[in-house]
C-alpha positions in Angstrom: -15.6 72.8 -5.6 -12.7 75.0 -6.9 -10.0 75.7 -4.4 -10.4 79.5 -4.5 -14.2 79.6 -4.8 -15.5 82.7 -3.2 -12.3 84.8 -3.6 -13.0 87.8 -5.8 -10.4 89.7 -7.9 -10.6 93.1 -9.5 -8.2 92.7 -12.4 -6.9 96.0 -13.9 -4.1 94.3 -15.8 -2.8 94.4 -19.3 -0.5 92.4 -21.6 1.0 89.5 -19.6 2.7 90.1 -16.3 -0.5 91.0 -14.6 -2.9 88.9 -16.7 -0.9 85.7 -16.0 -1.3 86.4 -12.3 -5.0 86.8 -12.4 -5.5 83.9 -14.8 -3.7 81.6 -12.5 -6.1 82.6 -9.7 -9.0 82.3 -12.0 -8.0 78.7 -13.0 -7.9 77.9 -9.3 -11.5 79.1 -9.0 -11.3 82.8 -8.1 -14.0 85.1 -9.5 -11.9 87.5 -11.7 -13.5 90.6 -13.1 -11.3 92.4 -15.6 -11.6 96.2 -15.7 -10.7 97.5 -19.2 -10.8 100.9 -21.0 -14.0 101.0 -23.1 -12.4 102.0 -26.4 -9.9 99.2 -27.0 -9.5 97.4 -23.7 -6.4 95.6 -22.6 -3.7 96.4 -25.3 -3.0 92.7 -25.5 -6.3 92.2 -27.3 -4.6 93.5 -30.4 -1.3 91.7 -30.2 -0.3 88.9 -32.6 -0.1 87.9 -36.2 -3.8 86.9 -36.3 -4.9 89.8 -34.0 -8.0 91.9 -34.2 -9.0 94.8 -32.0 -10.8 92.6 -29.4 -9.8 89.0 -29.5 -6.3 88.1 -30.4 -4.7 84.8 -29.8 -2.3 86.5 -27.4 -5.1 87.9 -25.4 -6.9 84.5 -25.3 -3.8 82.8 -24.0 -3.8 84.9 -20.7 -7.5 85.7 -20.1 -9.5 82.5 -19.9 -11.9 82.1 -17.0 -12.4 85.9 -16.5 -15.3 88.4 -17.0 -14.8 91.8 -18.6 -16.2 95.1 -17.5 -15.5 98.2 -19.6 -15.0 101.2 -17.3 -13.7 104.6 -18.3 -11.5 105.4 -15.2 -10.6 108.8 -16.7 -14.2 109.9 -16.2 -15.4 110.8 -12.7 -18.5 108.5 -13.0 -16.3 105.6 -14.2 -13.9 106.1 -11.3 -16.8 106.2 -8.8 -18.1 102.9 -10.1 -14.7 101.3 -9.4 -14.7 102.7 -5.9 -18.2 101.3 -5.4 -17.1 97.9 -6.7 -13.9 97.7 -4.5 -15.6 96.9 -1.2 -17.2 93.8 -2.8 -13.8 92.3 -3.8 -10.9 90.8 -2.0 -8.0 91.6 -4.3 -7.1 94.4 -6.7 -4.3 93.8 -9.3 -2.7 96.2 -11.7 0.5 96.3 -13.8 0.2 99.7 -15.6 3.2 101.8 -16.2 4.8 104.0 -13.6 2.5 106.7 -12.3 -0.7 105.6 -14.0 -2.8 104.6 -11.0 -1.6 107.7 -9.2 -2.9 109.9 -12.1 -6.2 108.0 -12.0 -6.3 108.5 -8.2 -7.0 104.9 -7.5 -3.9 104.0 -5.4 -3.8 101.8 -2.3 -4.5 104.7 -0.1 -7.8 105.4 -2.0 -9.0 101.8 -2.4 -8.1 100.9 1.2 -10.3 103.7 2.5 -13.4 102.1 0.9 -12.2 98.6 1.6 -9.7 98.3 4.5 -9.4 94.5 3.9 -8.4 94.8 0.2 -5.2 93.2 -1.0 -3.8 95.7 -3.4 -1.2 94.2 -5.8 1.1 96.3 -8.0 3.4 94.8 -10.6 6.1 97.3 -11.9 9.1 96.8 -14.1 11.6 98.1 -11.6 9.4 98.5 -8.5 7.9 101.7 -7.1 11.2 103.2 -5.7 14.9 103.2 -6.5 16.8 104.8 -9.4 15.1 102.8 -12.2 11.5 103.0 -10.8 10.3 105.5 -13.5 11.7 103.4 -16.3 9.2 101.6 -18.6 9.6 97.8 -18.8 8.4 94.8 -20.7 9.2 91.2 -20.5 12.5 91.1 -22.3 13.6 94.3 -20.7 13.2 92.7 -17.3 15.1 89.6 -18.5 18.0 91.8 -19.7 18.0 93.7 -16.4 18.0 90.4 -14.4 21.0 88.9 -16.3 19.0 86.3 -18.3 20.4 87.5 -21.6 24.0 87.3 -20.3 23.6 83.5 -19.6 21.9 82.7 -22.9 23.6 82.2 -26.3 26.8 80.7 -27.7 30.2 81.1 -26.1 31.6 83.1 -28.9 28.4 85.2 -29.5 26.6 88.1 -27.9 24.1 87.9 -25.1 20.9 86.4 -26.6 17.2 87.0 -26.0 15.6 83.9 -24.2 12.6 82.3 -25.8 10.0 82.0 -23.0 8.4 85.2 -21.6 9.4 84.4 -18.1 9.9 88.1 -17.2 6.2 88.6 -17.5 4.5 85.3 -16.6 7.2 84.3 -14.1 6.5 87.6 -12.3 2.7 86.9 -12.5 3.1 83.5 -10.8 5.0 85.1 -8.0 2.4 87.8 -7.7 -0.3 85.1 -7.4 1.6 83.3 -4.7 2.0 86.6 -2.7 -1.7 87.3 -3.1 -2.6 83.9 -1.6 -0.2 84.5 1.2 -1.7 87.9 2.0 -5.2 86.4 1.8 -4.2 83.7 4.4 -2.7 86.4 6.6 -5.9 88.5 6.3 -7.9 85.5 7.5 -5.8 85.6 10.7 -5.6 89.4 11.2 -8.6 90.8 9.3 -6.3 93.3 7.6 -5.6 93.9 4.0 -2.2 95.1 2.6 -0.3 96.3 -0.4 1.8 93.9 -2.4 4.5 95.3 -4.8 6.6 93.3 -7.3 9.5 94.4 -9.4 9.7 92.4 -12.7 13.5 92.7 -12.5 13.6 91.2 -9.1 11.1 88.5 -9.9 13.1 87.5 -13.0 16.3 87.3 -10.9 14.7 84.4 -9.1 15.0 82.3 -12.3 18.7 83.1 -12.9 20.1 82.2 -9.5 21.2 78.7 -10.4 23.5 80.0 -13.2 24.5 83.0 -11.0 25.7 80.7 -8.1 26.9 77.5 -9.8 30.5 77.8 -11.1 31.1 81.3 -10.0 32.0 83.1 -6.8 29.4 85.0 -4.8 28.4 88.2 -6.5 30.6 87.6 -9.6 29.8 87.1 -13.3 28.4 83.6 -14.1 30.5 81.1 -16.1 30.7 81.7 -19.8 27.7 81.0 -22.1 27.9 77.5 -23.6 24.9 77.4 -26.0 23.1 74.1 -26.2 26.0 72.1 -24.8 25.8 73.2 -21.3 29.6 72.7 -21.0 29.2 69.0 -20.0 29.4 66.6 -23.0 27.4 64.7 -24.1 24.7 67.2 -22.9 23.6 68.8 -26.1 21.0 68.8 -28.9 21.4 66.3 -31.7 19.8 66.3 -35.2 17.2 63.7 -36.1 15.5 62.8 -39.4 13.9 64.3 -41.4 16.1 67.2 -40.3 13.6 70.0 -40.1 14.1 73.2 -38.1 13.1 71.5 -34.9 14.0 67.9 -35.6 16.4 67.5 -32.6 16.6 65.7 -29.4 18.0 67.2 -26.2 20.1 64.8 -24.1 21.0 65.6 -20.5 23.1 62.6 -19.1 24.8 64.3 -16.2 26.2 61.4 -14.2 28.0 58.1 -14.7 24.8 56.1 -14.6 23.2 58.2 -17.3 26.3 57.8 -19.5 26.3 54.0 -19.1 22.6 53.9 -19.9 23.0 56.2 -23.0 25.7 53.9 -24.4 23.5 50.9 -23.8 20.4 52.4 -25.3 22.4 53.2 -28.5 23.9 49.7 -28.5 27.3 51.3 -28.3 29.2 49.5 -25.5 32.4 50.3 -27.3 32.0 53.9 -26.2 32.3 52.9 -22.6 35.8 51.5 -23.1 36.9 54.1 -25.7 39.8 56.0 -24.0 38.6 59.3 -25.5 35.4 59.0 -23.4 36.5 57.1 -20.3 35.7 59.8 -17.8 34.1 63.2 -17.7 37.4 65.1 -18.2 38.1 63.0 -21.3 34.6 63.6 -22.7 35.0 67.3 -22.2 38.4 67.2 -24.0 36.9 65.2 -26.9 33.5 66.7 -27.0 33.4 67.2 -30.8 34.2 63.5 -31.4 31.6 62.4 -28.9 29.0 64.7 -30.5 29.7 63.1 -33.9 29.3 59.6 -32.5 25.9 60.3 -30.9 24.8 62.3 -34.0 25.4 59.3 -36.2 23.0 57.3 -34.1 20.3 60.0 -33.7 20.3 60.9 -37.4 18.9 57.6 -38.4 15.8 58.1 -36.2 13.1 60.6 -35.7 13.3 62.7 -32.5 10.4 60.8 -31.0 12.0 57.4 -31.8 15.2 58.6 -30.3 13.4 59.8 -27.2 11.5 56.6 -26.7 14.7 54.6 -26.8 16.9 56.8 -24.7 14.3 57.9 -22.2 13.2 54.3 -21.9 16.8 53.5 -20.7 16.5 56.0 -17.9 18.4 58.9 -19.5 17.0 62.4 -19.1 16.1 63.6 -22.6 13.3 65.0 -24.7 12.4 65.6 -28.3 12.6 69.3 -29.1 8.9 70.0 -29.6 7.9 73.1 -31.5 4.8 74.9 -30.2 2.5 73.3 -32.8 3.6 69.8 -31.7 3.2 70.9 -28.1 -0.5 71.6 -28.7 -1.0 68.1 -30.1 1.4 66.1 -27.9 0.0 62.7 -27.1 1.3 62.8 -23.5 -0.3 66.2 -22.8 -3.5 65.1 -24.4 -3.6 62.0 -22.3 -3.2 64.0 -19.1 -5.9 66.5 -20.1 -3.6 69.5 -20.4 -4.8 70.4 -23.8 -8.3 71.9 -23.8 -10.3 72.0 -27.0 -12.4 75.2 -27.0 -14.9 76.8 -29.3 -13.8 80.5 -29.4 -15.4 83.5 -31.1 -13.4 84.7 -34.1 -11.0 81.6 -34.0 -13.4 78.7 -34.0 -12.5 75.3 -32.4 -8.9 75.5 -31.1 -6.5 73.7 -28.7 -5.6 75.7 -25.7 -2.8 75.0 -23.2 -4.1 74.4 -19.6 -2.7 75.0 -16.1 -0.1 72.7 -14.6 -1.2 72.3 -11.0 -3.6 69.4 -10.3 -5.5 69.5 -7.0 -7.1 66.2 -6.0 -10.0 67.9 -4.1 -10.6 70.9 -6.4 -12.5 71.0 -9.7 -11.2 72.8 -12.7 -13.1 73.9 -15.8 -11.7 76.2 -18.5 -14.0 78.9 -19.9 -13.4 81.1 -22.9 -11.8 84.5 -22.6 -14.3 87.4 -22.6 -15.1 90.0 -25.3 -14.3 93.5 -24.3 -16.9 94.7 -21.8 -19.0 91.5 -22.3 -20.1 91.4 -18.7 -20.4 95.2 -18.0 -24.1 95.3 -17.5 -24.4 92.0 -15.6 -21.7 92.9 -13.1 -22.9 96.5 -12.5 -26.5 95.3 -12.2 -25.7 92.5 -9.8 -23.0 94.2 -7.7 -24.3 97.8 -7.6 -28.0 97.3 -8.3 -28.0 99.5 -11.4 -31.1 99.2 -13.7 -31.2 99.5 -17.5 -31.9 103.2 -17.4 -29.0 103.9 -15.2 -26.7 101.8 -17.3 -27.8 103.6 -20.5 -27.1 106.9 -18.8 -23.6 105.8 -17.8 -23.0 104.6 -21.3 -24.2 107.9 -22.8 -21.9 109.8 -20.5 -18.9 107.6 -21.6 -18.4 106.1 -18.2 -18.9 102.5 -19.3 -18.6 100.6 -22.6 -21.1 99.0 -24.8 -20.9 95.2 -24.6 -22.7 94.8 -28.0 -19.7 96.3 -29.8 -17.8 93.1 -29.9 -20.5 90.4 -29.3 
């Protein structure tokens, strides 16, 4: 049985910060019903190079294991349907821009009237109060505001945009954790509550190591150091056939790692070379050390280099590109890659969910079309018949599931 079987989520999220939260809960077994505007739905449905209006790769990445209901919350009847659904669910999640839920008149004060036990979760770029609370935010904006740009890049270059979308999905994971905490508390007290997350504050969680190591409390972090990390031989090294991502990243951070690295490369001479005899010497002669290790790595593929060096006990990895990630033999062996048959895209590999629970089942189901489950959900939850559904559809209160089937 899934760990969260029986927990029900009303998901009024878009793009990634909110959808990553509700997808994590869905993967753990919660029943997630995604509420979307009937015309185009979650804007994430149209994001990406191979996007279409309903079923982009980006949308699929964050909306597996959910159902979709198309409700027009700007219509009175559509809003009434949401208020009728709310008592049947445990959690409500939204990450719309500042003031949107207030304009729709579906804030915590309204939903808690119809369901006092509801856990109402709000994800905002800069929170609901404070000088920046009215500012619009997206992932990289939150990362810039939390200092992530300032610690990314080369020492002699400008701040750099990080690769992962941690400002969004990192916030979503924290929101999911808070929801589960509130649910456990509700089991004890019988009371619901409001949860509010600032993406800036959530992102600050991920920069604290760099903020606190090597700098005084409340001061600027140590200078950017690019791939080197400021601790030779920590760095990336080119490997054959020298493509854009044909590199290995080595992270030998102590004396034992250094000894093992030299042994794995069959270079015992480096251990007695006065240029590299201790950490201070290796820092002073970093360029020379980089050249020595590059000479060895450049005669091997990144996977060959990883097998040898990791096998000796040195922390390292081939620098996988995202295509290689989807076909990585290790991830496939662990069942992390899910082959799924999707509308529009056909049979594709999809990345899974990292946590493994020994007493909880997990099955990945395809993301929904826009409004795919509208009639089913409203019929089962609210007892609406075909005539009533058609009337609501004619009035523009709900969407037509057949548009994208």
